C-alpha positions as CSV (number, residue, x, y, z in Angstrom):
1,M,-70.0,-98.9,1.3
2,C,-72.7,-97.7,-1.0
3,A,-73.8,-101.3,-1.6
4,R,-74.1,-101.9,2.1
5,R,-76.2,-98.7,2.6
6,S,-78.6,-99.6,-0.2
7,L,-78.9,-103.1,1.2
8,T,-79.7,-101.7,4.6
9,V,-82.6,-99.7,3.2
10,A,-83.8,-102.3,0.7
11,F,-84.0,-105.2,3.2
12,P,-86.4,-103.6,5.7
13,L,-88.5,-102.3,2.8
14,A,-88.7,-105.8,1.2
15,C,-89.7,-107.2,4.6
16,A,-92.4,-104.7,5.1
17,I,-93.9,-105.4,1.7
18,V,-93.8,-109.2,2.3
19,L,-95.3,-108.9,5.7
20,S,-98.1,-106.6,4.6
21,A,-98.9,-109.1,1.8
22,C,-99.2,-111.9,4.4
23,G,-101.2,-109.8,6.8
24,G,-104.6,-110.9,5.4
25,S,-107.7,-109.0,6.1
26,E,-107.9,-105.9,8.2
27,R,-108.9,-106.7,11.7
28,T,-110.3,-103.4,12.9
29,G,-113.5,-102.3,14.5
30,S,-114.6,-100.5,11.3
31,S,-113.9,-103.6,9.0
32,F,-115.7,-105.8,11.6
33,C,-118.8,-103.4,11.6
34,A,-118.8,-103.4,7.8
35,Q,-118.8,-107.2,7.7
36,L,-121.5,-107.2,10.3
37,G,-123.6,-104.9,8.1
38,K,-123.3,-107.5,5.3
39,E,-124.5,-110.3,7.6
40,I,-127.5,-108.4,9.0
41,P,-130.4,-109.3,9.2
42,A,-129.6,-113.0,8.8
43,I,-127.2,-112.9,11.8
44,A,-130.2,-112.4,14.2
45,Q,-132.4,-115.1,12.8
46,E,-132.8,-118.2,14.9
47,P,-131.4,-121.3,13.1
48,V,-134.0,-124.0,12.7
49,T,-132.5,-126.5,10.3
50,K,-129.1,-127.9,10.0
51,D,-128.6,-125.8,6.9
52,D,-129.5,-122.7,8.9
53,V,-126.9,-123.6,11.5
54,T,-124.3,-124.1,8.8
55,A,-125.1,-120.7,7.3
56,M,-124.8,-119.2,10.8
57,V,-121.4,-120.8,11.3
58,N,-120.3,-119.3,8.0
59,R,-121.5,-115.9,9.0
60,Y,-119.6,-116.1,12.3
61,E,-116.5,-117.3,10.6
62,R,-116.6,-114.3,8.3
63,L,-117.0,-112.0,11.3
64,L,-114.2,-113.8,13.1
65,S,-111.9,-113.2,10.2
66,K,-112.4,-109.4,10.7
67,A,-112.6,-109.4,14.5
68,P,-110.1,-107.2,16.3
69,L,-108.0,-108.7,19.0
70,S,-110.2,-107.2,21.7
71,I,-113.1,-109.5,20.9
72,E,-111.4,-112.2,18.8
73,Q,-111.3,-114.7,21.7
74,D,-114.9,-114.2,22.8
75,L,-116.2,-114.4,19.2
76,S,-114.1,-117.6,18.7
77,V,-115.9,-119.1,21.7
78,L,-119.3,-118.3,20.1
79,T,-118.2,-119.6,16.7
80,D,-117.0,-122.9,18.3
81,V,-120.4,-123.4,20.0
82,L,-122.1,-122.9,16.6
83,R,-119.7,-125.4,15.1
84,M,-120.6,-127.8,17.9
85,A,-124.3,-127.3,17.2
86,E,-123.8,-127.9,13.5
87,K,-122.3,-131.4,14.3
88,V,-124.4,-132.4,17.3
89,N,-126.3,-135.7,17.0
90,T,-129.7,-134.7,18.5
91,A,-130.5,-138.4,19.0
92,N,-127.7,-138.6,21.6
93,P,-128.7,-137.1,24.9
94,D,-125.1,-136.8,26.1
95,A,-124.1,-134.8,23.0
96,V,-127.1,-132.5,23.4
97,Q,-126.2,-132.0,27.1
98,D,-122.6,-131.2,26.1
99,L,-123.9,-128.6,23.7
100,A,-126.1,-127.1,26.4
101,D,-123.1,-127.0,28.8
102,A,-121.0,-125.3,26.1
103,T,-123.7,-122.8,25.5
104,Y,-123.9,-121.9,29.2
105,A,-120.1,-121.7,29.4
106,A,-120.1,-119.3,26.5
107,N,-122.5,-116.9,28.2
108,Q,-119.8,-114.4,29.4
109,S,-118.3,-114.4,25.9
110,A,-121.7,-113.7,24.4
111,I,-122.2,-110.8,26.7
112,A,-118.8,-109.4,25.9
113,V,-119.4,-109.6,22.2
114,R,-122.9,-108.1,22.5
115,D,-121.6,-105.2,24.5
116,W,-118.6,-104.6,22.2
117,V,-120.8,-104.7,19.1
118,K,-123.3,-102.3,20.6
119,S,-120.7,-99.8,21.6
120,T,-118.6,-100.1,18.5
121,C,-121.0,-100.8,15.7
122,A,-124.2,-99.4,17.3
123,V,-126.0,-102.7,16.5
124,D,-127.7,-105.1,18.8
125,I,-126.3,-108.4,17.4
126,S,-129.1,-110.4,19.0
127,T,-131.8,-108.6,17.0
128,G,-129.8,-107.2,14.1
129,L,-131.3,-103.8,14.8
130,T,-129.4,-100.6,14.6
131,I,-129.5,-98.7,17.9
132,A,-128.7,-95.1,18.6
133,P,-125.0,-94.5,18.9
134,P,-123.8,-94.3,22.5
135,R,-124.0,-90.9,24.0
136,T,-120.8,-89.1,24.7
137,P,-120.6,-87.6,28.2
138,T,-120.9,-83.9,28.3
139,T,-119.0,-81.7,30.7
140,T,-120.9,-79.2,32.6
141,S,-119.6,-76.7,35.1
142,A,-121.5,-75.0,37.9
143,P,-122.0,-71.3,37.3
144,T,-119.8,-69.1,39.4
145,T,-121.5,-66.7,41.7
146,T,-120.1,-63.7,43.3
147,V,-121.5,-62.2,46.5
148,P,-121.8,-58.4,46.3
149,P,-119.8,-56.6,48.9
150,S,-122.9,-55.2,50.6
151,V,-124.1,-58.7,51.4
152,A,-120.8,-60.2,52.3
153,P,-120.6,-61.5,55.8
154,T,-119.0,-59.2,58.3
155,T,-117.0,-60.1,61.3
156,V,-118.1,-58.7,64.6
157,A,-115.5,-58.2,67.3
158,P,-116.4,-59.6,70.7
159,A,-117.4,-57.1,73.3
160,T,-114.7,-56.3,75.8
161,P,-115.7,-56.3,79.4
């Protein structure tokens, strides 16, 4: 009976240790923002050469490894477009058009990532500049007023004929 009880406790504990070791990097907003801080200002620089594009792909892959589930898919779309740009044959008009099409198709993902990064990290990812943190709404209440009894409306009874 004691052996069974200790096994019941030991097995879940061992599973938890093994699973946490396999978990990899922390995928939270704060770890993503910390990684973004390491990638700035280079993340906002326009790539000109193939080496620049390769460096940008590497930056986005590092960010993708830290991306929370809420933006992982959208960031993956952007990373895929960068990978496509890295491999495009600029002498092939069809390949260039495919890249242009993929870029336009990724627009909604780009907007979603931009908005998430602004609200979570207080950074404009397109410029690499820190922006003011979003304002938190304040609650205001209208002041209560009381009417003094001398000014209170009075009811006048109708005249009887």
